[in-house]
PyMOL commands that place a pseudoatom at each C-alpha (Angstrom):
pseudoatom trace, name=CA, resn=MET, resi=1, chain=A, elem=C, hetatm=0, pos=[18.300, 0.195, 29.682]
pseudoatom trace, name=CA, resn=LYS, resi=2, chain=A, elem=C, hetatm=0, pos=[16.226, -0.455, 26.572]
pseudoatom trace, name=CA, resn=THR, resi=3, chain=A, elem=C, hetatm=0, pos=[16.795, -3.487, 24.356]
pseudoatom trace, name=CA, resn=PRO, resi=4, chain=A, elem=C, hetatm=0, pos=[18.031, -3.287, 20.742]
pseudoatom trace, name=CA, resn=PHE, resi=5, chain=A, elem=C, hetatm=0, pos=[14.499, -4.092, 19.519]
pseudoatom trace, name=CA, resn=GLU, resi=6, chain=A, elem=C, hetatm=0, pos=[12.966, -1.331, 21.674]
pseudoatom trace, name=CA, resn=GLN, resi=7, chain=A, elem=C, hetatm=0, pos=[15.622, 1.041, 20.390]
pseudoatom trace, name=CA, resn=ALA, resi=8, chain=A, elem=C, hetatm=0, pos=[14.805, 0.122, 16.785]
pseudoatom trace, name=CA, resn=VAL, resi=9, chain=A, elem=C, hetatm=0, pos=[11.105, 0.838, 17.336]
pseudoatom trace, name=CA, resn=ARG, resi=10, chain=A, elem=C, hetatm=0, pos=[11.991, 4.174, 18.935]
pseudoatom trace, name=CA, resn=TYR, resi=11, chain=A, elem=C, hetatm=0, pos=[14.302, 5.498, 16.217]
pseudoatom trace, name=CA, resn=ILE, resi=12, chain=A, elem=C, hetatm=0, pos=[12.073, 4.273, 13.410]
pseudoatom trace, name=CA, resn=THR, resi=13, chain=A, elem=C, hetatm=0, pos=[9.058, 5.946, 14.993]
pseudoatom trace, name=CA, resn=ARG, resi=14, chain=A, elem=C, hetatm=0, pos=[10.959, 9.180, 15.653]
pseudoatom trace, name=CA, resn=TRP, resi=15, chain=A, elem=C, hetatm=0, pos=[12.978, 9.527, 12.468]
pseudoatom trace, name=CA, resn=GLU, resi=16, chain=A, elem=C, hetatm=0, pos=[11.532, 7.537, 9.634]
pseudoatom trace, name=CA, resn=GLY, resi=17, chain=A, elem=C, hetatm=0, pos=[7.935, 8.662, 9.521]
pseudoatom trace, name=CA, resn=VAL, resi=18, chain=A, elem=C, hetatm=0, pos=[5.449, 6.533, 7.677]
pseudoatom trace, name=CA, resn=TYR, resi=19, chain=A, elem=C, hetatm=0, pos=[5.518, 6.770, 3.861]
pseudoatom trace, name=CA, resn=SER, resi=20, chain=A, elem=C, hetatm=0, pos=[8.056, 8.610, 1.694]
pseudoatom trace, name=CA, resn=GLY, resi=21, chain=A, elem=C, hetatm=0, pos=[7.894, 8.855, -2.076]
pseudoatom trace, name=CA, resn=ASP, resi=22, chain=A, elem=C, hetatm=0, pos=[10.731, 11.363, -2.605]
pseudoatom trace, name=CA, resn=PRO, resi=23, chain=A, elem=C, hetatm=0, pos=[12.282, 10.564, -6.029]
pseudoatom trace, name=CA, resn=ALA, resi=24, chain=A, elem=C, hetatm=0, pos=[15.631, 12.008, -4.859]
pseudoatom trace, name=CA, resn=ASP, resi=25, chain=A, elem=C, hetatm=0, pos=[15.973, 9.218, -2.273]
pseudoatom trace, name=CA, resn=ASN, resi=26, chain=A, elem=C, hetatm=0, pos=[17.755, 6.176, -3.748]
pseudoatom trace, name=CA, resn=GLY, resi=27, chain=A, elem=C, hetatm=0, pos=[15.958, 3.916, -1.279]
pseudoatom trace, name=CA, resn=ASN, resi=28, chain=A, elem=C, hetatm=0, pos=[12.566, 4.704, -2.776]
pseudoatom trace, name=CA, resn=TRP, resi=29, chain=A, elem=C, hetatm=0, pos=[13.396, 2.962, -6.071]
pseudoatom trace, name=CA, resn=THR, resi=30, chain=A, elem=C, hetatm=0, pos=[13.126, -0.782, -6.701]
pseudoatom trace, name=CA, resn=GLY, resi=31, chain=A, elem=C, hetatm=0, pos=[16.583, -0.674, -8.312]
pseudoatom trace, name=CA, resn=GLY, resi=32, chain=A, elem=C, hetatm=0, pos=[18.131, 0.877, -5.201]
pseudoatom trace, name=CA, resn=LYS, resi=33, chain=A, elem=C, hetatm=0, pos=[19.256, 3.963, -7.094]
pseudoatom trace, name=CA, resn=ARG, resi=34, chain=A, elem=C, hetatm=0, pos=[17.470, 7.094, -8.246]
pseudoatom trace, name=CA, resn=GLY, resi=35, chain=A, elem=C, hetatm=0, pos=[15.925, 6.482, -11.650]
pseudoatom trace, name=CA, resn=VAL, resi=36, chain=A, elem=C, hetatm=0, pos=[16.542, 2.717, -11.601]
pseudoatom trace, name=CA, resn=GLY, resi=37, chain=A, elem=C, hetatm=0, pos=[13.492, 0.465, -11.529]
pseudoatom trace, name=CA, resn=LYS, resi=38, chain=A, elem=C, hetatm=0, pos=[10.152, 1.810, -10.275]
pseudoatom trace, name=CA, resn=LEU, resi=39, chain=A, elem=C, hetatm=0, pos=[9.602, 4.635, -7.829]
pseudoatom trace, name=CA, resn=VAL, resi=40, chain=A, elem=C, hetatm=0, pos=[7.460, 2.943, -5.152]
pseudoatom trace, name=CA, resn=GLY, resi=41, chain=A, elem=C, hetatm=0, pos=[8.666, 4.727, -2.008]
pseudoatom trace, name=CA, resn=SER, resi=42, chain=A, elem=C, hetatm=0, pos=[9.621, 3.504, 1.438]
pseudoatom trace, name=CA, resn=GLN, resi=43, chain=A, elem=C, hetatm=0, pos=[7.772, 3.163, 4.721]
pseudoatom trace, name=CA, resn=TYR, resi=44, chain=A, elem=C, hetatm=0, pos=[9.303, 3.422, 8.207]
pseudoatom trace, name=CA, resn=GLY, resi=45, chain=A, elem=C, hetatm=0, pos=[12.576, 3.740, 6.299]
pseudoatom trace, name=CA, resn=VAL, resi=46, chain=A, elem=C, hetatm=0, pos=[12.165, 0.243, 4.800]
pseudoatom trace, name=CA, resn=THR, resi=47, chain=A, elem=C, hetatm=0, pos=[13.201, 0.114, 1.147]
pseudoatom trace, name=CA, resn=PRO, resi=48, chain=A, elem=C, hetatm=0, pos=[11.691, -2.044, -1.612]
pseudoatom trace, name=CA, resn=ALA, resi=49, chain=A, elem=C, hetatm=0, pos=[14.707, -4.382, -1.554]
pseudoatom trace, name=CA, resn=ALA, resi=50, chain=A, elem=C, hetatm=0, pos=[14.502, -4.801, 2.228]
pseudoatom trace, name=CA, resn=ILE, resi=51, chain=A, elem=C, hetatm=0, pos=[10.813, -5.692, 2.310]
pseudoatom trace, name=CA, resn=ALA, resi=52, chain=A, elem=C, hetatm=0, pos=[11.253, -8.011, -0.687]
pseudoatom trace, name=CA, resn=GLY, resi=53, chain=A, elem=C, hetatm=0, pos=[13.956, -9.870, 1.237]
pseudoatom trace, name=CA, resn=LEU, resi=54, chain=A, elem=C, hetatm=0, pos=[11.879, -10.087, 4.418]
pseudoatom trace, name=CA, resn=ARG, resi=55, chain=A, elem=C, hetatm=0, pos=[8.748, -11.313, 2.651]
pseudoatom trace, name=CA, resn=GLY, resi=56, chain=A, elem=C, hetatm=0, pos=[10.552, -13.549, 0.140]
pseudoatom trace, name=CA, resn=ILE, resi=57, chain=A, elem=C, hetatm=0, pos=[9.213, -11.856, -2.988]
pseudoatom trace, name=CA, resn=PRO, resi=58, chain=A, elem=C, hetatm=0, pos=[10.998, -10.463, -6.073]
pseudoatom trace, name=CA, resn=VAL, resi=59, chain=A, elem=C, hetatm=0, pos=[11.885, -6.799, -5.658]
pseudoatom trace, name=CA, resn=ALA, resi=60, chain=A, elem=C, hetatm=0, pos=[10.441, -6.134, -9.119]
pseudoatom trace, name=CA, resn=SER, resi=61, chain=A, elem=C, hetatm=0, pos=[7.019, -7.147, -7.785]
pseudoatom trace, name=CA, resn=VAL, resi=62, chain=A, elem=C, hetatm=0, pos=[7.060, -4.505, -5.025]
pseudoatom trace, name=CA, resn=THR, resi=63, chain=A, elem=C, hetatm=0, pos=[4.486, -1.746, -5.529]
pseudoatom trace, name=CA, resn=ALA, resi=64, chain=A, elem=C, hetatm=0, pos=[3.577, 1.388, -3.604]
pseudoatom trace, name=CA, resn=GLU, resi=65, chain=A, elem=C, hetatm=0, pos=[0.768, -0.643, -2.039]
pseudoatom trace, name=CA, resn=THR, resi=66, chain=A, elem=C, hetatm=0, pos=[3.302, -3.233, -0.852]
pseudoatom trace, name=CA, resn=ILE, resi=67, chain=A, elem=C, hetatm=0, pos=[5.349, -0.459, 0.724]
pseudoatom trace, name=CA, resn=ARG, resi=68, chain=A, elem=C, hetatm=0, pos=[2.330, 1.104, 2.440]
pseudoatom trace, name=CA, resn=SER, resi=69, chain=A, elem=C, hetatm=0, pos=[1.484, -2.274, 4.000]
pseudoatom trace, name=CA, resn=ILE, resi=70, chain=A, elem=C, hetatm=0, pos=[4.796, -2.472, 5.918]
pseudoatom trace, name=CA, resn=THR, resi=71, chain=A, elem=C, hetatm=0, pos=[4.209, -2.593, 9.671]
pseudoatom trace, name=CA, resn=LEU, resi=72, chain=A, elem=C, hetatm=0, pos=[6.302, -1.003, 12.405]
pseudoatom trace, name=CA, resn=GLU, resi=73, chain=A, elem=C, hetatm=0, pos=[7.034, -4.481, 13.785]
pseudoatom trace, name=CA, resn=GLU, resi=74, chain=A, elem=C, hetatm=0, pos=[8.399, -5.609, 10.399]
pseudoatom trace, name=CA, resn=ALA, resi=75, chain=A, elem=C, hetatm=0, pos=[10.567, -2.501, 10.208]
pseudoatom trace, name=CA, resn=ALA, resi=76, chain=A, elem=C, hetatm=0, pos=[11.966, -3.100, 13.703]
pseudoatom trace, name=CA, resn=LYS, resi=77, chain=A, elem=C, hetatm=0, pos=[12.661, -6.771, 12.922]
pseudoatom trace, name=CA, resn=LEU, resi=78, chain=A, elem=C, hetatm=0, pos=[14.571, -5.706, 9.806]
pseudoatom trace, name=CA, resn=ALA, resi=79, chain=A, elem=C, hetatm=0, pos=[16.520, -3.166, 11.842]
pseudoatom trace, name=CA, resn=LEU, resi=80, chain=A, elem=C, hetatm=0, pos=[17.464, -5.731, 14.471]
pseudoatom trace, name=CA, resn=GLU, resi=81, chain=A, elem=C, hetatm=0, pos=[18.525, -8.356, 11.929]
pseudoatom trace, name=CA, resn=ASN, resi=82, chain=A, elem=C, hetatm=0, pos=[20.240, -6.178, 9.304]
pseudoatom trace, name=CA, resn=TYR, resi=83, chain=A, elem=C, hetatm=0, pos=[21.733, -3.360, 11.359]
pseudoatom trace, name=CA, resn=TYR, resi=84, chain=A, elem=C, hetatm=0, pos=[22.540, -5.026, 14.684]
pseudoatom trace, name=CA, resn=LEU, resi=85, chain=A, elem=C, hetatm=0, pos=[22.840, -8.831, 14.494]
pseudoatom trace, name=CA, resn=ARG, resi=86, chain=A, elem=C, hetatm=0, pos=[24.126, -9.432, 10.951]
pseudoatom trace, name=CA, resn=PRO, resi=87, chain=A, elem=C, hetatm=0, pos=[26.882, -6.773, 11.134]
pseudoatom trace, name=CA, resn=ARG, resi=88, chain=A, elem=C, hetatm=0, pos=[27.809, -8.196, 14.588]
pseudoatom trace, name=CA, resn=LEU, resi=89, chain=A, elem=C, hetatm=0, pos=[27.193, -5.047, 16.611]
pseudoatom trace, name=CA, resn=ASP, resi=90, chain=A, elem=C, hetatm=0, pos=[26.198, -7.523, 19.313]
pseudoatom trace, name=CA, resn=MET, resi=91, chain=A, elem=C, hetatm=0, pos=[29.955, -7.947, 19.863]
pseudoatom trace, name=CA, resn=LEU, resi=92, chain=A, elem=C, hetatm=0, pos=[29.973, -4.439, 21.332]
pseudoatom trace, name=CA, resn=PRO, resi=93, chain=A, elem=C, hetatm=0, pos=[28.725, -3.688, 24.828]
pseudoatom trace, name=CA, resn=TRP, resi=94, chain=A, elem=C, hetatm=0, pos=[25.101, -2.573, 24.480]
pseudoatom trace, name=CA, resn=ASN, resi=95, chain=A, elem=C, hetatm=0, pos=[24.981, 1.096, 25.451]
pseudoatom trace, name=CA, resn=ALA, resi=96, chain=A, elem=C, hetatm=0, pos=[23.809, 4.456, 24.111]
pseudoatom trace, name=CA, resn=VAL, resi=97, chain=A, elem=C, hetatm=0, pos=[26.717, 4.736, 21.659]
pseudoatom trace, name=CA, resn=THR, resi=98, chain=A, elem=C, hetatm=0, pos=[26.096, 1.269, 20.228]
pseudoatom trace, name=CA, resn=ALA, resi=99, chain=A, elem=C, hetatm=0, pos=[22.454, 2.296, 19.795]
pseudoatom trace, name=CA, resn=SER, resi=100, chain=A, elem=C, hetatm=0, pos=[23.569, 5.352, 17.813]
pseudoatom trace, name=CA, resn=ILE, resi=101, chain=A, elem=C, hetatm=0, pos=[25.935, 3.230, 15.696]
pseudoatom trace, name=CA, resn=MET, resi=102, chain=A, elem=C, hetatm=0, pos=[23.011, 0.933, 14.887]
pseudoatom trace, name=CA, resn=ASP, resi=103, chain=A, elem=C, hetatm=0, pos=[20.905, 3.948, 13.925]
pseudoatom trace, name=CA, resn=PHE, resi=104, chain=A, elem=C, hetatm=0, pos=[23.679, 5.357, 11.735]
pseudoatom trace, name=CA, resn=GLY, resi=105, chain=A, elem=C, hetatm=0, pos=[23.991, 2.013, 9.960]
pseudoatom trace, name=CA, resn=TRP, resi=106, chain=A, elem=C, hetatm=0, pos=[20.277, 2.153, 9.153]
pseudoatom trace, name=CA, resn=GLY, resi=107, chain=A, elem=C, hetatm=0, pos=[20.873, 5.276, 7.053]
pseudoatom trace, name=CA, resn=ALA, resi=108, chain=A, elem=C, hetatm=0, pos=[24.434, 4.853, 5.781]
pseudoatom trace, name=CA, resn=GLY, resi=109, chain=A, elem=C, hetatm=0, pos=[24.726, 1.067, 5.766]
pseudoatom trace, name=CA, resn=PRO, resi=110, chain=A, elem=C, hetatm=0, pos=[26.226, -1.194, 8.434]
pseudoatom trace, name=CA, resn=VAL, resi=111, chain=A, elem=C, hetatm=0, pos=[29.631, -1.452, 6.720]
pseudoatom trace, name=CA, resn=GLN, resi=112, chain=A, elem=C, hetatm=0, pos=[29.933, 2.343, 6.696]
pseudoatom trace, name=CA, resn=ALA, resi=113, chain=A, elem=C, hetatm=0, pos=[28.849, 2.494, 10.345]
pseudoatom trace, name=CA, resn=ILE, resi=114, chain=A, elem=C, hetatm=0, pos=[31.566, 0.040, 11.346]
pseudoatom trace, name=CA, resn=LYS, resi=115, chain=A, elem=C, hetatm=0, pos=[34.165, 1.855, 9.232]
pseudoatom trace, name=CA, resn=LEU, resi=116, chain=A, elem=C, hetatm=0, pos=[33.290, 5.134, 10.924]
pseudoatom trace, name=CA, resn=LEU, resi=117, chain=A, elem=C, hetatm=0, pos=[33.543, 3.497, 14.343]
pseudoatom trace, name=CA, resn=GLN, resi=118, chain=A, elem=C, hetatm=0, pos=[36.921, 2.027, 13.378]
pseudoatom trace, name=CA, resn=ARG, resi=119, chain=A, elem=C, hetatm=0, pos=[38.179, 5.454, 12.307]
pseudoatom trace, name=CA, resn=MET, resi=120, chain=A, elem=C, hetatm=0, pos=[37.071, 6.880, 15.647]
pseudoatom trace, name=CA, resn=LEU, resi=121, chain=A, elem=C, hetatm=0, pos=[38.943, 4.081, 17.415]
pseudoatom trace, name=CA, resn=ASP, resi=122, chain=A, elem=C, hetatm=0, pos=[41.959, 4.384, 15.080]
pseudoatom trace, name=CA, resn=THR, resi=123, chain=A, elem=C, hetatm=0, pos=[41.794, 0.706, 14.119]
pseudoatom trace, name=CA, resn=ALA, resi=124, chain=A, elem=C, hetatm=0, pos=[41.882, -0.848, 10.638]
pseudoatom trace, name=CA, resn=ASP, resi=125, chain=A, elem=C, hetatm=0, pos=[38.777, 0.499, 8.858]
pseudoatom trace, name=CA, resn=ASP, resi=126, chain=A, elem=C, hetatm=0, pos=[37.708, -2.564, 6.882]
pseudoatom trace, name=CA, resn=GLY, resi=127, chain=A, elem=C, hetatm=0, pos=[34.029, -2.296, 7.847]
pseudoatom trace, name=CA, resn=ILE, resi=128, chain=A, elem=C, hetatm=0, pos=[34.049, -5.746, 9.473]
pseudoatom trace, name=CA, resn=MET, resi=129, chain=A, elem=C, hetatm=0, pos=[33.233, -6.091, 13.148]
pseudoatom trace, name=CA, resn=GLY, resi=130, chain=A, elem=C, hetatm=0, pos=[35.786, -8.281, 14.872]
pseudoatom trace, name=CA, resn=PRO, resi=131, chain=A, elem=C, hetatm=0, pos=[37.551, -8.767, 18.205]
pseudoatom trace, name=CA, resn=ALA, resi=132, chain=A, elem=C, hetatm=0, pos=[40.001, -5.885, 17.643]
pseudoatom trace, name=CA, resn=THR, resi=133, chain=A, elem=C, hetatm=0, pos=[37.259, -3.318, 16.989]
pseudoatom trace, name=CA, resn=ALA, resi=134, chain=A, elem=C, hetatm=0, pos=[35.028, -4.652, 19.755]
pseudoatom trace, name=CA, resn=GLY, resi=135, chain=A, elem=C, hetatm=0, pos=[37.924, -4.712, 22.211]
pseudoatom trace, name=CA, resn=ALA, resi=136, chain=A, elem=C, hetatm=0, pos=[39.039, -1.182, 21.353]
pseudoatom trace, name=CA, resn=PHE, resi=137, chain=A, elem=C, hetatm=0, pos=[35.491, 0.106, 21.770]
pseudoatom trace, name=CA, resn=ARG, resi=138, chain=A, elem=C, hetatm=0, pos=[35.014, -1.707, 25.075]
pseudoatom trace, name=CA, resn=GLY, resi=139, chain=A, elem=C, hetatm=0, pos=[38.320, -0.317, 26.309]
pseudoatom trace, name=CA, resn=LEU, resi=140, chain=A, elem=C, hetatm=0, pos=[37.446, 3.248, 25.342]
pseudoatom trace, name=CA, resn=VAL, resi=141, chain=A, elem=C, hetatm=0, pos=[34.072, 3.054, 27.071]
pseudoatom trace, name=CA, resn=THR, resi=142, chain=A, elem=C, hetatm=0, pos=[35.693, 1.562, 30.176]
pseudoatom trace, name=CA, resn=THR, resi=143, chain=A, elem=C, hetatm=0, pos=[38.453, 4.171, 30.435]
pseudoatom trace, name=CA, resn=GLN, resi=144, chain=A, elem=C, hetatm=0, pos=[36.615, 7.289, 29.232]
pseudoatom trace, name=CA, resn=GLY, resi=145, chain=A, elem=C, hetatm=0, pos=[32.973, 6.564, 30.013]
pseudoatom trace, name=CA, resn=VAL, resi=146, chain=A, elem=C, hetatm=0, pos=[29.962, 6.370, 27.760]
pseudoatom trace, name=CA, resn=HIS, resi=147, chain=A, elem=C, hetatm=0, pos=[29.276, 10.136, 27.902]
pseudoatom trace, name=CA, resn=PHE, resi=148, chain=A, elem=C, hetatm=0, pos=[32.708, 10.930, 26.460]
pseudoatom trace, name=CA, resn=VAL, resi=149, chain=A, elem=C, hetatm=0, pos=[32.433, 8.244, 23.780]
pseudoatom trace, name=CA, resn=ALA, resi=150, chain=A, elem=C, hetatm=0, pos=[28.969, 9.503, 22.812]
pseudoatom trace, name=CA, resn=GLY, resi=151, chain=A, elem=C, hetatm=0, pos=[30.479, 12.945, 22.196]
pseudoatom trace, name=CA, resn=ALA, resi=152, chain=A, elem=C, hetatm=0, pos=[33.323, 11.499, 20.126]
pseudoatom trace, name=CA, resn=TRP, resi=153, chain=A, elem=C, hetatm=0, pos=[30.893, 9.407, 18.070]
pseudoatom trace, name=CA, resn=TRP, resi=154, chain=A, elem=C, hetatm=0, pos=[28.598, 12.395, 17.544]
pseudoatom trace, name=CA, resn=THR, resi=155, chain=A, elem=C, hetatm=0, pos=[31.554, 14.441, 16.241]
pseudoatom trace, name=CA, resn=ILE, resi=156, chain=A, elem=C, hetatm=0, pos=[32.689, 11.830, 13.727]
pseudoatom trace, name=CA, resn=ARG, resi=157, chain=A, elem=C, hetatm=0, pos=[29.114, 11.102, 12.651]
pseudoatom trace, name=CA, resn=ASP, resi=158, chain=A, elem=C, hetatm=0, pos=[28.471, 14.805, 12.053]
pseudoatom trace, name=CA, resn=SER, resi=159, chain=A, elem=C, hetatm=0, pos=[31.733, 15.104, 10.073]
pseudoatom trace, name=CA, resn=PHE, resi=160, chain=A, elem=C, hetatm=0, pos=[30.613, 12.241, 7.843]
pseudoatom trace, name=CA, resn=TYR, resi=161, chain=A, elem=C, hetatm=0, pos=[27.453, 14.139, 6.895]
pseudoatom trace, name=CA, resn=GLU, resi=162, chain=A, elem=C, hetatm=0, pos=[29.493, 17.245, 6.115]
pseudoatom trace, name=CA, resn=LEU, resi=163, chain=A, elem=C, hetatm=0, pos=[31.699, 15.146, 3.847]
pseudoatom trace, name=CA, resn=ILE, resi=164, chain=A, elem=C, hetatm=0, pos=[28.647, 13.864, 1.968]
pseudoatom trace, name=CA, resn=ILE, resi=165, chain=A, elem=C, hetatm=0, pos=[27.414, 17.417, 1.420]
pseudoatom trace, name=CA, resn=GLY, resi=166, chain=A, elem=C, hetatm=0, pos=[30.863, 18.480, 0.250]
pseudoatom trace, name=CA, resn=LYS, resi=167, chain=A, elem=C, hetatm=0, pos=[30.820, 15.748, -2.391]
pseudoatom trace, name=CA, resn=ASN, resi=168, chain=A, elem=C, hetatm=0, pos=[27.173, 16.223, -3.336]
pseudoatom trace, name=CA, resn=PRO, resi=169, chain=A, elem=C, hetatm=0, pos=[25.926, 19.761, -2.563]
pseudoatom trace, name=CA, resn=SER, resi=170, chain=A, elem=C, hetatm=0, pos=[22.348, 18.850, -3.526]
pseudoatom trace, name=CA, resn=SER, resi=171, chain=A, elem=C, hetatm=0, pos=[22.184, 16.679, -0.403]
pseudoatom trace, name=CA, resn=ALA, resi=172, chain=A, elem=C, hetatm=0, pos=[22.473, 19.817, 1.757]
pseudoatom trace, name=CA, resn=LYS, resi=173, chain=A, elem=C, hetatm=0, pos=[18.677, 19.773, 1.986]
pseudoatom trace, name=CA, resn=PHE, resi=174, chain=A, elem=C, hetatm=0, pos=[19.051, 16.818, 4.367]
pseudoatom trace, name=CA, resn=GLU, resi=175, chain=A, elem=C, hetatm=0, pos=[21.678, 18.514, 6.571]
pseudoatom trace, name=CA, resn=LYS, resi=176, chain=A, elem=C, hetatm=0, pos=[19.370, 19.802, 9.288]
pseudoatom trace, name=CA, resn=GLY, resi=177, chain=A, elem=C, hetatm=0, pos=[17.677, 16.425, 9.676]
pseudoatom trace, name=CA, resn=TRP, resi=178, chain=A, elem=C, hetatm=0, pos=[21.009, 14.595, 9.761]
pseudoatom trace, name=CA, resn=ASP, resi=179, chain=A, elem=C, hetatm=0, pos=[22.390, 17.026, 12.355]
pseudoatom trace, name=CA, resn=ASN, resi=180, chain=A, elem=C, hetatm=0, pos=[19.294, 16.715, 14.528]
pseudoatom trace, name=CA, resn=ARG, resi=181, chain=A, elem=C, hetatm=0, pos=[19.376, 12.938, 14.306]
pseudoatom trace, name=CA, resn=SER, resi=182, chain=A, elem=C, hetatm=0, pos=[23.043, 12.618, 15.303]
pseudoatom trace, name=CA, resn=ARG, resi=183, chain=A, elem=C, hetatm=0, pos=[22.625, 15.064, 18.205]
pseudoatom trace, name=CA, resn=TYR, resi=184, chain=A, elem=C, hetatm=0, pos=[19.486, 13.211, 19.385]
pseudoatom trace, name=CA, resn=PHE, resi=185, chain=A, elem=C, hetatm=0, pos=[21.678, 10.373, 20.699]
pseudoatom trace, name=CA, resn=THR, resi=186, chain=A, elem=C, hetatm=0, pos=[23.793, 12.611, 22.948]
pseudoatom trace, name=CA, resn=PRO, resi=187, chain=A, elem=C, hetatm=0, pos=[23.235, 13.227, 26.687]
pseudoatom trace, name=CA, resn=GLY, resi=188, chain=A, elem=C, hetatm=0, pos=[22.408, 16.913, 26.307]
pseudoatom trace, name=CA, resn=ASP, resi=189, chain=A, elem=C, hetatm=0, pos=[19.778, 16.714, 23.566]
pseudoatom trace, name=CA, resn=GLY, resi=190, chain=A, elem=C, hetatm=0, pos=[16.500, 18.322, 24.583]
pseudoatom trace, name=CA, resn=GLU, resi=191, chain=A, elem=C, hetatm=0, pos=[14.211, 15.507, 23.421]
pseudoatom trace, name=CA, resn=GLY, resi=192, chain=A, elem=C, hetatm=0, pos=[15.375, 13.268, 26.233]
pseudoatom trace, name=CA, resn=TRP, resi=193, chain=A, elem=C, hetatm=0, pos=[16.297, 10.113, 24.332]
pseudoatom trace, name=CA, resn=TRP, resi=194, chain=A, elem=C, hetatm=0, pos=[19.284, 9.545, 26.640]
pseudoatom trace, name=CA, resn=ALA, resi=195, chain=A, elem=C, hetatm=0, pos=[17.100, 9.394, 29.754]
pseudoatom trace, name=CA, resn=TRP, resi=196, chain=A, elem=C, hetatm=0, pos=[14.524, 7.197, 27.973]
pseudoatom trace, name=CA, resn=PHE, resi=197, chain=A, elem=C, hetatm=0, pos=[17.236, 4.748, 26.874]
pseudoatom trace, name=CA, resn=HIS, resi=198, chain=A, elem=C, hetatm=0, pos=[18.686, 4.397, 30.355]
pseudoatom trace, name=CA, resn=ALA, resi=199, chain=A, elem=C, hetatm=0, pos=[15.330, 4.109, 32.170]
for i in range(1, 199): cmd.bond("trace and resi %d" % i, "trace and resi %d" % (i + 1))
show_as sticks, trace
zoom trace
């Protein structure tokens, strides 16, 4: 089974590409919101605020050149720290579903990822990882198996994207990519991530 760091490298390489300067993406602006601050882009999915935090520089000083200098190793370190360790996903058993939760948190934020997991588990959805959430998840995996839980997580993750599109129809342009990304983490996906993860 691959480690969380190896998983981070894999999903960043597969899904984030190198440089993006799309003005419709909030993460490409130094202010963290479309039209706020400077449009400098993102690289490997790393936003101006994230690289500023990692390198200890003011976000206002981040330029497109700063963004283009981000390495894959830096991106994976950020993923491990901000979307696995800090939100306490390490309280969950490390498996293919936890890897998908980590990936979802990269795009939607770790609090939202935990809330979605809590809704799937029918526990209090406060977005904070704690013993109750971790225990419920561990119990579900133990009784139902990781294949079943992966299917349940895929369903709730896909429903979340549909909800976003319902609230903001202009985001429908991202639907195919979101759908492909959530399905990628399931046993039956044709790209073979599941087999790679368990090798």
